[in-house]
C-alpha positions as CSV (number, residue, x, y, z in Angstrom):
1,M,259.2,11.7,56.8
2,K,256.4,10.7,54.1
3,F,256.4,7.4,52.2
4,M,254.6,6.7,48.9
5,V,254.1,3.0,48.0
6,D,254.2,2.3,44.3
7,F,252.1,-0.8,44.0
8,D,250.4,0.5,40.8
9,T,253.6,0.5,38.7
10,R,254.0,-2.7,36.7
11,Q,257.7,-2.7,37.2
12,T,257.3,-2.9,41.0
13,R,257.9,-6.2,42.7
14,V,257.8,-6.8,46.6
15,M,260.2,-9.6,47.6
16,R,260.3,-10.7,43.9
17,V,256.4,-11.0,44.1
18,P,254.2,-9.0,41.6
19,V,251.9,-6.5,43.2
20,E,248.8,-8.2,41.8
21,I,249.6,-11.5,43.7
22,L,250.1,-9.4,46.9
23,R,246.8,-7.5,46.3
24,T,245.0,-10.8,45.7
25,A,246.5,-12.2,49.0
26,V,245.2,-9.2,50.9
27,L,241.7,-9.5,49.4
28,F,241.6,-13.1,50.3
29,A,242.5,-12.2,53.9
30,L,239.8,-9.6,53.8
31,C,237.1,-12.2,52.7
32,A,238.3,-14.7,55.4
33,S,237.9,-12.0,58.1
34,F,234.4,-11.3,57.0
35,T,233.3,-8.1,58.9
36,T,236.3,-7.8,61.1
37,G,238.7,-6.9,58.2
38,V,242.4,-7.5,57.8
39,N,245.1,-6.4,60.2
40,I,248.4,-5.4,58.6
41,G,251.6,-5.0,60.6
42,I,254.0,-2.2,59.9
43,I,257.4,-2.7,61.6
44,E,259.3,0.5,61.2
45,S,262.1,2.3,63.1
46,H,259.7,5.4,63.2
47,D,256.1,6.1,62.8
48,V,254.5,5.7,59.3
49,E,251.4,7.9,58.4
50,E,248.4,5.5,57.9
51,K,247.1,7.3,54.9
52,H,250.2,6.4,52.9
53,M,249.7,2.7,53.9
54,K,246.1,2.7,52.8
55,A,247.1,3.8,49.4
56,V,248.6,0.5,49.0
57,L,245.3,-1.3,48.8
58,N,243.5,1.5,46.9
59,N,242.1,3.0,50.0
60,V,240.3,-0.2,51.3
61,T,238.6,1.0,54.4
62,N,238.3,-2.4,56.0
63,V,242.1,-2.4,56.8
64,R,243.6,-1.9,60.2
65,F,247.2,-1.0,60.6
66,T,249.3,-2.2,63.7
67,R,252.3,0.0,64.1
68,I,255.3,-1.7,65.7
69,V,258.0,0.8,66.3
70,V,261.5,-1.0,66.6
71,P,264.4,1.5,67.1
72,L,267.5,0.0,65.5
73,E,269.6,0.9,68.5
74,Q,267.0,-1.0,70.8
75,P,266.0,-4.1,68.8
76,F,265.4,-6.1,72.1
77,V,261.8,-4.7,72.2
78,L,261.1,-7.7,69.8
79,V,261.5,-10.1,72.7
80,R,258.9,-8.5,75.0
81,N,255.9,-10.6,75.5
82,D,253.4,-8.2,74.3
83,V,255.3,-7.3,71.1
84,F,256.1,-11.1,70.4
85,N,252.4,-11.9,70.5
86,I,251.3,-9.1,68.3
87,I,253.9,-10.1,65.6
88,N,252.7,-13.7,65.7
89,S,249.0,-12.7,65.3
90,L,249.6,-10.5,62.2
91,P,249.0,-12.2,58.8
92,I,250.9,-9.7,57.0
93,L,254.0,-7.7,57.9
94,L,255.4,-4.7,55.9
95,A,258.5,-2.8,56.1
96,P,260.0,0.1,54.0
97,M,262.9,-0.9,51.8
98,D,265.6,1.0,53.7
99,T,265.2,-1.1,56.8
100,C,263.3,-4.2,55.4
101,S,266.3,-6.6,55.4
102,T,267.3,-5.4,58.8
103,I,263.9,-6.0,60.2
104,Q,263.9,-9.4,58.7
105,I,267.2,-10.3,60.4
106,L,266.1,-9.0,63.7
107,L,263.0,-11.2,63.6
108,R,265.1,-14.1,62.8
109,H,267.5,-13.2,65.5
110,Y,264.9,-12.6,68.3
111,G,262.7,-15.9,67.8
112,H,260.4,-14.9,64.8
113,K,262.1,-17.4,62.4
114,K,258.9,-18.3,60.4
115,K,257.7,-14.7,59.9
116,R,258.5,-12.9,56.4
117,V,258.6,-9.3,55.9
118,T,257.3,-7.8,52.7
119,C,259.3,-4.8,51.6
120,F,258.0,-1.7,49.7
121,R,260.0,1.1,48.1
122,P,259.3,4.6,49.5
123,N,259.3,7.6,47.2
124,P,259.4,5.6,44.0
125,Q,260.3,7.1,40.7
126,P,257.5,8.1,38.4
127,E,256.3,5.4,36.0
128,E,257.6,7.1,32.9
129,E,261.0,7.4,34.6
130,V,263.5,4.5,34.4
131,F,265.9,4.1,37.3
132,F,269.5,4.0,36.0
133,S,272.5,3.0,38.1
134,P,275.9,2.6,36.4
135,A,276.7,0.1,39.3
136,L,273.7,-2.1,38.3
137,L,275.2,-2.7,34.9
138,F,277.9,-4.6,36.6
139,S,275.7,-6.3,39.2
140,A,276.6,-9.7,37.5
141,S,280.3,-9.0,38.1
142,I,279.7,-7.9,41.5
143,L,277.9,-11.1,42.3
144,T,280.8,-13.1,40.8
145,A,283.3,-11.3,43.0
146,I,281.3,-11.9,46.1
147,E,281.0,-15.7,45.2
148,R,284.8,-15.9,44.9
149,L,285.1,-14.1,48.2
150,K,282.7,-16.9,49.6
151,W,280.5,-14.4,51.3
152,S,277.1,-15.9,52.5
153,A,275.9,-12.6,54.0
154,V,276.5,-8.9,52.8
155,I,276.1,-5.5,54.5
156,I,275.2,-3.1,51.6
157,I,276.1,0.6,52.1
158,G,275.4,3.1,49.3
159,E,274.6,6.8,48.8
160,N,271.7,5.9,46.5
161,G,268.7,4.2,48.0
162,N,267.4,2.8,44.7
163,E,270.7,1.4,43.8
164,V,271.1,-0.2,47.2
165,W,267.6,-1.7,47.0
166,S,268.3,-3.0,43.4
167,I,271.6,-4.6,44.4
168,S,270.1,-6.2,47.4
169,E,267.3,-7.8,45.2
170,V,270.0,-9.2,43.1
171,L,271.9,-10.7,46.0
172,T,268.8,-11.9,47.9
173,A,267.7,-13.9,44.7
174,R,271.0,-15.7,44.9
175,G,270.4,-16.7,48.6
176,L,272.6,-14.2,50.3
177,L,271.5,-12.5,53.5
178,C,271.5,-8.7,53.1
179,L,271.5,-5.8,55.5
180,T,271.2,-2.4,53.7
181,F,272.1,1.1,54.9
182,T,272.2,4.5,53.0
183,Y,274.3,7.6,53.6
184,N,275.1,10.9,52.0
185,A,278.5,12.3,51.2
186,S,277.5,15.3,53.2
187,D,276.9,13.3,56.4
188,S,278.8,14.0,59.4
189,N,281.4,11.6,60.9
190,A,279.1,10.9,63.8
191,V,276.2,10.0,61.4
192,I,278.5,7.5,59.3
193,H,279.8,6.1,62.6
194,E,276.2,5.3,63.7
195,R,275.5,3.7,60.4
196,I,278.4,1.4,60.8
197,M,277.7,0.8,64.5
198,N,274.1,-0.3,63.5
199,S,275.6,-2.6,60.9
200,T,277.6,-4.4,63.7
201,T,275.0,-4.6,66.4
202,I,271.8,-5.6,64.7
203,D,272.8,-9.2,64.5
204,R,276.1,-10.1,66.5
205,G,276.6,-13.2,64.4
206,F,276.4,-11.4,61.1
207,P,279.7,-11.3,59.3
208,W,281.3,-8.0,58.5
209,N,281.4,-8.4,54.7
210,Y,280.6,-4.9,53.3
211,L,279.6,-4.0,49.8
212,L,280.2,-0.2,49.5
213,F,278.8,2.0,46.7
214,G,279.3,5.7,46.1
215,S,281.4,8.6,45.0
216,D,285.1,8.8,45.6
217,K,284.3,11.3,48.4
218,G,281.6,9.3,50.0
219,V,283.6,6.1,49.8
220,H,286.5,7.7,51.4
221,L,284.3,9.0,54.2
222,V,282.8,5.7,55.0
223,L,286.2,3.9,55.0
224,H,287.8,6.7,57.0
225,E,285.2,6.1,59.7
226,A,285.5,2.3,59.5
227,A,289.2,2.6,60.1
228,K,288.6,4.6,63.3
229,F,285.7,2.4,64.4
230,D,287.9,0.2,66.8
231,I,289.2,3.1,68.6
232,M,285.8,4.7,68.9
233,N,284.6,1.5,70.2
234,R,287.3,1.5,72.8
235,R,289.2,-1.4,71.1
236,R,286.3,-3.8,71.7
237,S,286.1,-4.6,68.2
238,D,288.4,-5.6,65.2
239,M,286.9,-3.9,62.3
240,R,290.3,-3.3,60.9
241,S,291.3,-7.0,60.6
242,T,288.2,-8.9,60.4
243,S,285.9,-6.9,58.1
244,Q,286.1,-7.3,54.4
245,W,285.2,-4.6,52.0
246,L,284.2,-4.6,48.3
247,V,284.1,-1.2,47.0
248,V,282.3,-0.3,43.7
249,M,282.8,3.1,42.4
250,Q,283.3,5.2,39.3
251,E,286.8,6.2,38.1
252,G,287.8,8.9,40.5
253,D,290.7,10.1,42.8
254,L,292.3,6.7,43.8
255,E,295.0,8.5,45.7
256,L,292.6,8.9,48.6
257,F,293.3,5.3,49.3
258,H,297.0,5.6,49.7
259,T,297.1,6.0,53.5
260,D,298.5,4.2,56.3
261,S,295.3,4.1,58.4
262,W,293.1,2.0,56.0
263,L,291.4,-1.3,56.8
264,D,293.4,-4.4,56.0
265,N,291.1,-6.1,53.6
266,V,289.9,-3.7,50.9
267,A,289.2,-4.5,47.2
268,I,288.0,-1.8,44.8
269,M,286.0,-2.5,41.6
270,V,286.4,0.7,39.4
271,Y,284.1,1.0,36.4
272,P,284.6,3.8,33.7
273,N,282.5,7.0,33.5
274,I,279.3,6.1,31.9
275,S,275.9,7.7,31.1
276,A,272.4,6.5,30.4
277,D,272.9,5.9,26.8
278,W,276.0,3.6,27.6
279,P,276.0,0.1,26.0
280,T,273.7,-2.6,27.3
281,M,274.8,-5.3,29.6
282,S,275.2,-7.7,26.7
283,D,278.0,-5.7,25.4
284,K,281.2,-7.3,26.4
285,T,283.3,-4.2,25.5
286,C,282.5,-2.6,28.9
287,W,285.6,-3.3,31.2
288,G,286.6,-2.1,34.7
289,D,289.6,-2.6,36.9
290,I,290.1,-4.4,40.3
291,Y,292.5,-3.1,42.8
292,T,293.3,-4.2,46.4
293,L,295.1,-2.4,49.1
294,M,298.4,-4.0,49.9
295,Y,301.2,-3.1,52.3
296,R,304.3,-1.8,50.4
297,N,307.8,-0.8,51.4
298,V,308.2,2.8,50.0
299,G,311.7,3.3,51.1
300,D,313.8,3.6,54.4
301,E,311.9,0.4,55.6
302,H,308.7,2.6,55.9
303,V,305.6,0.4,55.1
304,S,302.7,2.2,53.4
305,R,299.4,1.2,51.8
306,R,299.3,1.1,48.0
307,L,296.8,0.0,45.6
308,A,297.7,-3.1,43.4
309,H,296.1,-4.0,40.3
310,V,294.8,-7.6,40.6
311,G,292.3,-8.0,37.8
312,K,289.5,-6.9,35.3
313,F,285.8,-7.2,35.0
314,N,283.0,-6.4,32.5
315,C,279.3,-6.0,32.5
316,S,278.4,-9.4,31.6
317,G,279.6,-11.0,34.8
318,F,283.1,-11.9,33.7
319,V,285.8,-11.4,36.5
320,D,289.5,-12.0,35.8
321,N,291.6,-11.8,38.9
322,Y,295.0,-13.2,38.7
323,T,295.5,-13.1,42.3
324,Q,293.3,-13.1,45.5
325,L,291.1,-10.1,45.8
326,L,291.8,-9.8,49.5
327,P,295.4,-11.3,49.8
328,N,296.0,-9.6,53.3
329,L,293.6,-12.1,54.9
330,E,296.5,-14.5,55.0
331,Y,298.9,-12.1,56.7
332,G,297.5,-11.8,60.2
333,F,297.7,-8.3,61.4
334,N,299.6,-7.1,58.4
335,G,302.4,-5.5,60.4
336,R,300.2,-3.5,62.5
337,L,302.1,-1.6,65.4
338,F,300.9,-2.7,68.8
339,V,302.1,-0.7,71.9
340,A,302.7,-3.0,74.8
341,S,303.5,-1.9,78.4
342,T,305.6,-3.8,80.7
343,M,307.2,-3.5,84.1
344,R,310.7,-4.5,85.4
345,W,310.4,-7.7,87.0
346,A,313.1,-10.4,86.8
347,P,313.3,-12.8,85.3
348,F,310.1,-12.0,83.2
349,T,311.4,-8.5,82.1
350,F,314.8,-6.9,82.3
351,V,315.3,-3.2,81.5
352,H,318.7,-1.7,80.5
353,N,319.4,1.8,79.9
354,I,321.8,2.0,77.0
355,S,322.8,5.5,75.9
356,G,319.6,6.8,77.0
357,Q,317.6,4.2,75.2
358,L,315.6,1.6,77.2
359,Q,316.3,-2.0,76.1
360,F,314.0,-4.8,77.1
361,E,314.6,-8.6,77.4
362,G,313.3,-11.5,79.3
363,L,310.8,-14.2,79.1
364,C,307.8,-11.7,78.5
365,V,309.8,-10.0,75.7
366,D,310.6,-13.3,74.0
367,M,307.0,-14.3,74.3
368,L,305.9,-11.0,72.7
369,H,308.4,-11.5,69.9
370,E,307.1,-14.9,69.0
371,L,303.6,-13.8,69.0
372,S,304.6,-10.9,66.6
373,L,306.2,-13.4,64.2
374,T,303.2,-15.8,64.4
375,L,300.4,-13.1,64.0
376,N,302.6,-10.7,61.8
377,F,302.6,-7.6,63.8
378,T,305.2,-5.2,65.1
379,Y,305.5,-3.9,68.6
380,K,306.9,-1.1,70.7
381,V,307.5,-1.8,74.4
382,K,307.3,1.0,77.0
383,L,307.1,1.5,80.8
384,P,304.0,2.9,82.4
385,I,304.2,6.6,83.1
386,D,303.6,6.3,86.8
387,G,305.7,3.4,87.2
388,E,303.0,1.2,88.7
389,W,301.4,-2.1,87.9
390,G,297.8,-1.1,88.4
391,L,296.0,-0.1,91.6
392,E,292.3,0.8,91.9
393,I,292.3,4.1,93.7
394,A,288.7,4.8,93.3
395,P,285.8,2.7,91.9
396,G,286.6,1.9,88.3
397,V,289.7,4.2,88.3
398,W,293.1,2.4,88.0
399,T,296.6,3.5,87.9
400,G,299.7,2.0,86.1
401,M,299.5,-0.5,83.2
402,V,295.8,-1.3,84.0
403,G,294.9,2.3,83.9
404,E,296.7,2.9,80.5
405,L,294.9,-0.1,79.1
406,Q,291.5,1.0,80.5
407,N,292.1,4.5,78.9
408,N,293.2,3.0,75.5
409,Q,296.7,4.4,75.8
410,I,298.2,1.1,75.0
411,D,297.1,-2.0,73.1
412,L,298.3,-4.7,75.6
413,T,300.3,-5.4,78.7
414,V,303.1,-8.1,78.6
415,A,304.5,-8.5,82.0
416,A,304.2,-10.5,85.1
417,L,300.8,-8.8,85.7
418,T,298.7,-10.9,88.2
419,I,295.1,-12.0,87.1
420,S,292.6,-11.0,89.7
421,S,288.8,-10.6,89.9
422,S,289.1,-6.8,90.3
423,R,291.2,-6.4,87.3
424,L,288.9,-8.6,85.1
425,K,286.1,-5.9,85.6
426,V,288.1,-3.5,83.5
427,M,290.3,-5.6,81.3
428,D,290.7,-9.1,79.7
429,F,293.5,-11.6,80.4
430,T,294.6,-14.3,78.1
431,Y,295.4,-17.9,79.0
432,P,297.9,-17.8,81.8
433,F,301.5,-18.0,80.8
434,G,303.0,-18.4,84.3
435,Y,302.2,-19.3,87.8
436,D,303.8,-18.3,91.1
437,K,303.1,-17.6,94.7
438,G,303.7,-14.9,97.1
439,V,306.3,-15.3,99.8
440,G,308.6,-13.0,102.0
441,V,312.2,-12.6,101.8
442,Y,314.6,-11.5,104.6
443,R,318.2,-11.6,105.8
444,I,319.2,-14.0,108.5
445,P,320.7,-12.5,111.6
446,S,324.6,-11.9,111.5
447,T,326.6,-14.7,113.2
448,E,329.4,-12.4,114.1
449,S,328.1,-11.7,117.5
450,S,327.9,-15.5,118.3
451,Q,331.0,-16.7,116.5
452,W,332.8,-16.9,119.7
453,K,330.7,-19.6,120.8
454,T,331.6,-21.9,117.8
455,L,333.5,-24.4,120.0
456,F,330.3,-24.9,121.9
457,F,328.1,-25.5,118.8
458,P,328.7,-29.2,118.3
459,F,327.0,-30.1,121.5
460,S,323.7,-28.7,122.8
461,W,323.7,-27.0,126.2
462,Q,322.2,-30.3,127.8
463,V,325.1,-32.2,126.5
464,H,327.5,-29.6,127.9
465,M,325.9,-29.9,131.2
466,C,325.9,-33.6,131.3
467,L,329.7,-33.5,130.4
468,A,330.3,-31.1,133.3
469,I,328.5,-33.2,135.7
470,S,330.3,-36.3,134.5
471,F,333.7,-34.5,134.9
472,V,333.0,-33.5,138.5
473,F,331.7,-36.9,139.4
474,S,334.8,-38.7,137.7
475,V,337.1,-36.5,139.6
476,S,335.5,-37.0,142.9
477,L,335.1,-40.8,142.4
478,L,338.6,-41.3,141.2
479,Y,340.0,-39.3,144.2
480,C,338.0,-41.5,146.5
481,L,339.2,-44.7,144.9
482,Q,342.9,-43.3,145.2
483,W,342.3,-42.3,148.9
484,V,341.0,-45.8,149.7
485,S,343.9,-47.5,148.1
486,R,346.6,-44.9,149.1
487,D,350.0,-45.7,150.8
488,K,349.6,-44.2,154.1
489,A,353.2,-44.0,154.8
490,K,353.8,-41.8,151.7
491,N,350.4,-39.9,151.8
492,D,351.0,-38.5,148.3
493,L,347.3,-37.9,147.2
494,D,346.8,-34.6,145.4
495,L,343.3,-33.4,144.2
496,G,345.0,-31.2,141.5
497,D,346.7,-34.1,140.0
498,T,343.5,-36.2,140.1
499,T,341.6,-33.3,138.3
500,L,344.2,-33.0,135.5
501,L,344.1,-36.8,135.0
502,I,340.4,-36.9,134.4
503,W,340.7,-33.8,132.1
504,G,343.5,-35.4,130.1
505,M,341.3,-38.6,129.6
506,F,338.3,-36.4,128.5
507,I,340.4,-34.8,125.9
508,R,342.5,-37.9,125.0
509,Y,345.6,-36.6,126.5
510,S,348.2,-39.4,127.3
511,Y,349.1,-39.8,130.9
512,D,351.3,-42.4,132.7
513,V,348.8,-43.7,135.2
514,K,350.0,-46.0,138.0
515,S,347.1,-47.7,139.6
516,T,347.3,-49.3,143.0
517,S,343.9,-51.1,142.8
518,L,341.8,-53.1,140.4
519,A,338.8,-50.7,140.9
520,T,340.9,-47.7,139.9
521,S,342.2,-49.5,136.8
522,F,338.7,-50.4,135.6
523,F,337.3,-46.9,136.2
524,I,340.2,-45.1,134.5
525,S,339.8,-47.4,131.5
526,F,336.1,-46.7,130.9
527,V,336.6,-42.9,131.5
528,W,339.2,-43.1,128.8
529,L,336.9,-45.0,126.4
530,F,334.1,-42.4,127.2
531,G,336.6,-39.5,126.5
532,T,337.6,-41.2,123.1
533,V,333.9,-41.5,121.9
534,T,332.8,-37.9,123.0
535,T,336.0,-36.4,121.6
536,A,335.5,-38.1,118.1
537,I,331.9,-37.0,118.0
538,Y,332.8,-33.5,118.9
539,C,335.6,-33.2,116.4
540,G,333.3,-34.5,113.7
541,N,330.6,-32.0,114.4
542,L,333.1,-29.2,114.7
543,M,334.5,-29.8,111.2
544,A,330.9,-29.9,109.7
545,F,330.2,-26.6,111.7
546,F,333.3,-25.0,110.2
547,A,332.3,-26.3,106.6
548,V,328.5,-25.4,106.7
549,A,327.5,-22.9,109.4
550,K,324.5,-23.9,111.4
551,E,321.8,-21.1,111.4
552,T,318.9,-20.4,113.6
553,L,316.0,-18.8,111.8
554,P,314.3,-16.1,113.7
555,F,310.9,-17.1,112.1
556,R,309.5,-19.4,109.6
557,T,305.8,-18.5,109.1
558,I,303.7,-15.4,108.6
559,P,302.1,-15.7,112.2
560,E,305.6,-15.8,113.6
561,V,306.5,-12.7,111.6
562,A,303.4,-10.9,112.9
563,A,304.2,-11.9,116.5
564,Q,307.8,-10.4,116.5
565,S,308.8,-6.8,116.7
566,E,312.5,-6.9,115.7
567,Y,311.8,-7.0,111.9
568,K,309.7,-4.6,109.8
569,W,308.1,-5.5,106.5
570,G,306.6,-4.1,103.3
571,T,305.4,-4.8,99.7
572,Q,305.6,-3.2,96.4
573,G,303.5,-0.1,96.1
574,G,300.9,0.3,93.2
575,S,300.9,-3.5,92.7
576,F,298.4,-6.3,93.2
577,W,299.7,-7.1,96.6
578,V,298.6,-4.0,98.2
579,N,295.0,-5.0,97.4
580,I,295.6,-8.6,98.6
581,F,296.9,-7.5,102.1
582,E,294.6,-4.5,102.4
583,F,291.1,-6.3,101.5
584,G,292.1,-9.9,102.3
585,R,289.9,-11.6,104.8
586,S,292.7,-13.9,106.2
587,N,294.0,-13.0,109.7
588,D,297.6,-13.3,108.4
589,Y,296.8,-10.9,105.6
590,K,295.2,-8.5,108.1
591,A,298.2,-8.7,110.5
592,I,300.7,-8.0,107.6
593,W,298.7,-4.9,106.4
594,S,298.3,-3.6,109.9
595,G,302.2,-3.8,110.3
596,I,302.7,-2.1,106.8
597,K,300.5,0.7,107.7
598,K,302.3,1.2,111.0
599,F,305.7,1.1,109.4
600,N,304.6,3.4,106.6
601,Q,304.0,6.3,109.0
602,T,307.8,6.4,109.8
603,D,309.2,4.8,106.6
604,P,307.2,5.5,103.4
605,N,309.6,3.2,101.5
606,V,307.7,0.1,102.8
607,L,305.2,0.7,100.0
608,H,307.7,2.0,97.4
609,S,307.2,0.6,93.9
610,D,310.9,0.1,93.1
611,E,311.7,-3.6,94.0
612,Y,315.5,-2.9,94.1
613,L,315.0,-0.4,96.8
614,H,313.3,-3.2,98.8
615,R,316.2,-5.4,98.1
616,K,318.7,-2.9,99.6
617,K,316.5,-2.7,102.6
618,V,316.4,-6.6,102.8
619,E,320.1,-7.0,102.4
620,A,320.6,-4.3,105.1
621,G,318.8,-6.4,107.7
622,K,315.9,-6.5,109.9
623,Y,313.2,-6.1,106.9
624,I,311.0,-8.5,105.1
625,F,309.7,-8.1,101.5
626,F,306.5,-9.7,100.3
627,V,306.2,-10.4,96.7
628,E,306.3,-13.2,94.1
629,A,308.7,-16.0,94.8
630,D,310.3,-16.3,91.4
631,M,312.2,-13.0,91.7
632,L,313.0,-13.6,95.4
633,T,314.4,-17.0,94.7
634,G,316.7,-15.4,92.4
635,W,317.8,-13.0,95.1
636,A,318.4,-15.8,97.5
637,R,320.6,-17.7,94.8
638,E,322.8,-14.6,94.5
639,N,322.9,-13.7,98.2
640,C,323.5,-16.6,100.7
641,E,322.3,-14.7,103.6
642,L,318.7,-14.3,102.2
643,R,316.0,-16.6,103.1
644,L,312.3,-17.2,102.1
645,L,309.5,-17.8,104.5
646,E,308.0,-21.3,104.5
647,D,304.6,-19.8,104.2
648,S,303.1,-18.8,100.8
649,V,300.8,-15.7,100.7
650,Y,298.9,-16.1,97.6
651,Q,298.8,-18.3,94.4
652,V,299.2,-16.0,91.4
653,R,298.7,-16.3,87.8
654,Y,300.2,-14.2,84.9
655,G,298.4,-13.3,81.7
656,I,298.7,-10.9,78.8
657,G,296.4,-7.9,79.4
658,L,293.9,-6.8,76.7
659,P,291.0,-4.2,76.6
660,I,287.8,-5.3,78.1
661,D,285.9,-7.3,75.6
662,S,288.8,-7.5,73.3
663,P,288.3,-9.6,70.0
664,Y,292.0,-10.7,70.4
665,T,291.6,-12.5,73.7
666,K,290.7,-15.8,72.2
667,L,293.5,-15.5,69.4
668,F,296.2,-14.7,71.8
669,S,295.2,-17.5,74.2
670,Q,295.2,-20.0,71.5
671,K,298.8,-19.0,70.5
672,L,299.9,-19.1,74.2
673,V,298.3,-22.7,74.5
674,A,300.3,-23.6,71.3
675,F,303.6,-22.2,72.7
676,S,303.1,-24.3,75.9
677,E,302.5,-27.4,73.9
678,E,305.6,-26.8,71.7
679,G,307.8,-26.4,74.8
680,L,308.7,-22.8,74.3
681,F,308.0,-21.8,77.9
682,V,310.3,-24.5,79.0
683,A,313.0,-23.3,76.8
684,W,312.5,-19.6,77.8
685,K,312.7,-20.5,81.6
686,K,315.9,-22.4,81.0
687,K,317.3,-19.3,79.3
688,W,316.3,-16.6,81.8
689,W,316.2,-18.6,85.1
690,R,319.9,-18.6,84.6
691,G,322.9,-18.7,87.0
692,E,324.1,-21.3,89.4
693,D,323.0,-21.4,92.8
694,E,325.8,-20.0,94.7
695,C,324.2,-21.0,98.1
696,S,323.7,-24.8,97.7
697,D,325.4,-27.0,100.3
698,G,327.8,-28.4,97.9
699,K,328.9,-25.0,96.5
700,K,329.4,-23.6,100.0
701,M,331.3,-26.6,101.2
702,A,333.6,-26.5,98.1
703,T,334.4,-22.8,98.3
704,R,334.1,-21.6,101.9
705,A,337.4,-20.7,103.5
706,M,337.9,-20.3,107.3
707,T,337.9,-16.8,108.6
708,L,339.3,-15.3,111.8
709,G,335.9,-15.0,113.1
710,D,335.4,-18.8,112.6
711,L,338.5,-19.6,114.7
712,Q,338.1,-16.8,117.3
713,S,336.9,-19.3,120.0
714,A,340.0,-21.4,119.6
715,F,342.1,-18.2,120.2
716,Y,339.9,-17.5,123.2
717,I,340.7,-20.9,124.6
718,L,344.5,-20.2,123.9
719,V,344.2,-16.9,125.6
720,I,342.4,-18.5,128.7
721,G,345.3,-21.2,128.8
722,I,348.0,-18.6,128.7
723,F,346.3,-16.7,131.5
724,M,345.7,-19.7,133.7
725,G,349.3,-20.8,133.1
726,I,350.5,-17.4,134.3
727,L,348.2,-17.7,137.4
728,A,349.7,-21.2,138.1
729,I,353.2,-19.8,137.9
730,M,352.3,-16.9,140.1
731,Y,350.7,-19.4,142.5
732,E,353.7,-21.6,142.7
733,K,356.0,-18.8,143.2
734,V,353.8,-17.6,146.1
735,V,353.8,-21.1,147.6
736,Q,357.7,-21.4,147.3
737,C,358.1,-18.0,149.0
738,R,355.9,-18.9,151.8
739,R,357.7,-22.2,152.4
740,R,361.0,-20.4,152.4
741,S,359.9,-17.9,154.9
742,K,358.7,-20.7,157.2
743,S,362.1,-22.5,157.0
744,G,364.1,-19.5,158.0
745,G,365.0,-18.3,154.5
746,T,367.7,-21.0,154.0
747,Q,367.7,-23.8,151.6
748,Q,368.4,-27.3,152.9
749,H,370.8,-29.2,150.8
750,P,371.2,-33.0,151.0
751,A,374.2,-34.5,152.5
752,S,376.8,-35.5,150.1
């Protein structure tokens, strides 16, 4: 590429400095350098031929050129020590017009704040030709519009390099920072995308305020590529909402702007068709129209983009806009459609299939709806295709919602998605909207097999043993006391009667006891008191056991779970918990994962992704399910036979998922913080953590009815009593028969 430097033309000015002054400065530098000459730095994005640069100074031979090649896609070379020192040592820095402003901003950004770059115009027009640009006739009005937009920096993109240069001179003279880029209407989409990419990466802090010149075809090409910029940039930018565009073009096909894919903030200054003999700038009869792209309802509730006339302007700098030039700035995302992915996880998200259509509700859906009202966007909620939360199956390759977000198939995730260090490598998370912990849920063993022991439950086995010893001792002692104080003439002692007497006192049965000694009376009275106390305590505890059944948990902690072999366990497949157990360093995690791998060989459902399938396994018994506590607590409130482990597995946080380096992360986080301060999360929890606890002690005592199983032990005692009564009758009959046989078979009658 060849460059010609037009320093001989009187109309030429470099950074608004006449060429003669520049030449004098160079000659002064030559004199100061004596025989060493002057060193001029040329900062370019490609090599410049030295012969063209020497023409600047009328072929002065005592000039040395130091070429500094700075590719725009690699501007960081300016911070290299060798390049930094070279730039500081050069008294004069030159740069071609098409990259001059870019180089100046790069120098300022990378630490050369005191260095100024002198711009020159390549391939200038011959002296006899006068450069004519219709847009320049309206430069005063363009400047007025930019001032009303309150821009302090402008990115100028145009088809004509001279036009871009001239406009940048006008804006620079008013103190605006300018970046300039040129394009051709015949450029490919890739070239236009590269131009826009360079405009956003040269200086990260440079505002995206674009001044666009060109034909209707060229303008449409640039805006079309700018509208696709966020998708091409993997959603790491927000060109659509944050960029502002002021388009200056001649009357043409404005229907090209009526499309749904345009940028949010576009104003168009349309001037009439003019030629070189058109009136001068002082002629106030040259008027143009100002349009802005607005969102309009075009029928059937379909929202489309339409141009709205918002003002007029003329070539003398007068701009009459009766509404804002970019009104969409006040309307957030302007109704943009966001595709959100979620997963069924009560109470955060409930999914209902109504006539083949999925309906979503829950805390996450309420939160998304509130965000849409606040930020003015629409949304569509869907389930991930593979039905998984997000699991890393290979380095950098994810399934589920995380994989869809990574592959730009969705815009955000709104679910109880856990924030983790591995996921943060491929996506962004907002401020946490929920906190939870991981626990295990299981069903307590059935009590039907032990209900026959109900009458023994009020006392422990130690108490029962002591009562038995006390009974035997009391019978023996009472029998001895009665034997000592017996009437030898009658000799009416009977061990059976003594046993029944003690048994009756233990169960508070009333007996007519005729004591023949003081010792026997004392002993019987205290045995009676002992029986009264123990019976009262037993009856009270028995009533409590019937009202609220006593339960014995098989385990309470994770180590106890890992140590037993009766219960199996599992977790939700394709979720964060698989990574926690598989790669966790805790011995408890390793033990749980070892068990899951073993159980998975015979029962693949222990790693199924459907949580309701796990619930069926839990309710069937002998199975433990490890996930977050919020949902499991709801299960335990509905089923009184379910219990949670006392140990927690992991403290989790939930956040809205966005693409990596998303420009919306901070915005969404600020809104979630505001929702928390306003108490919305508290209200949503009261709404969705609904239902009474059917398993509270008060509820169970108020509604529990006795069953046959509860009273089976009482019936067993009755059966035992009947059986013993029958045995007693049979025994008495046998005794009577033996007595009769000894007396000769006749019954002795008393004398009358």
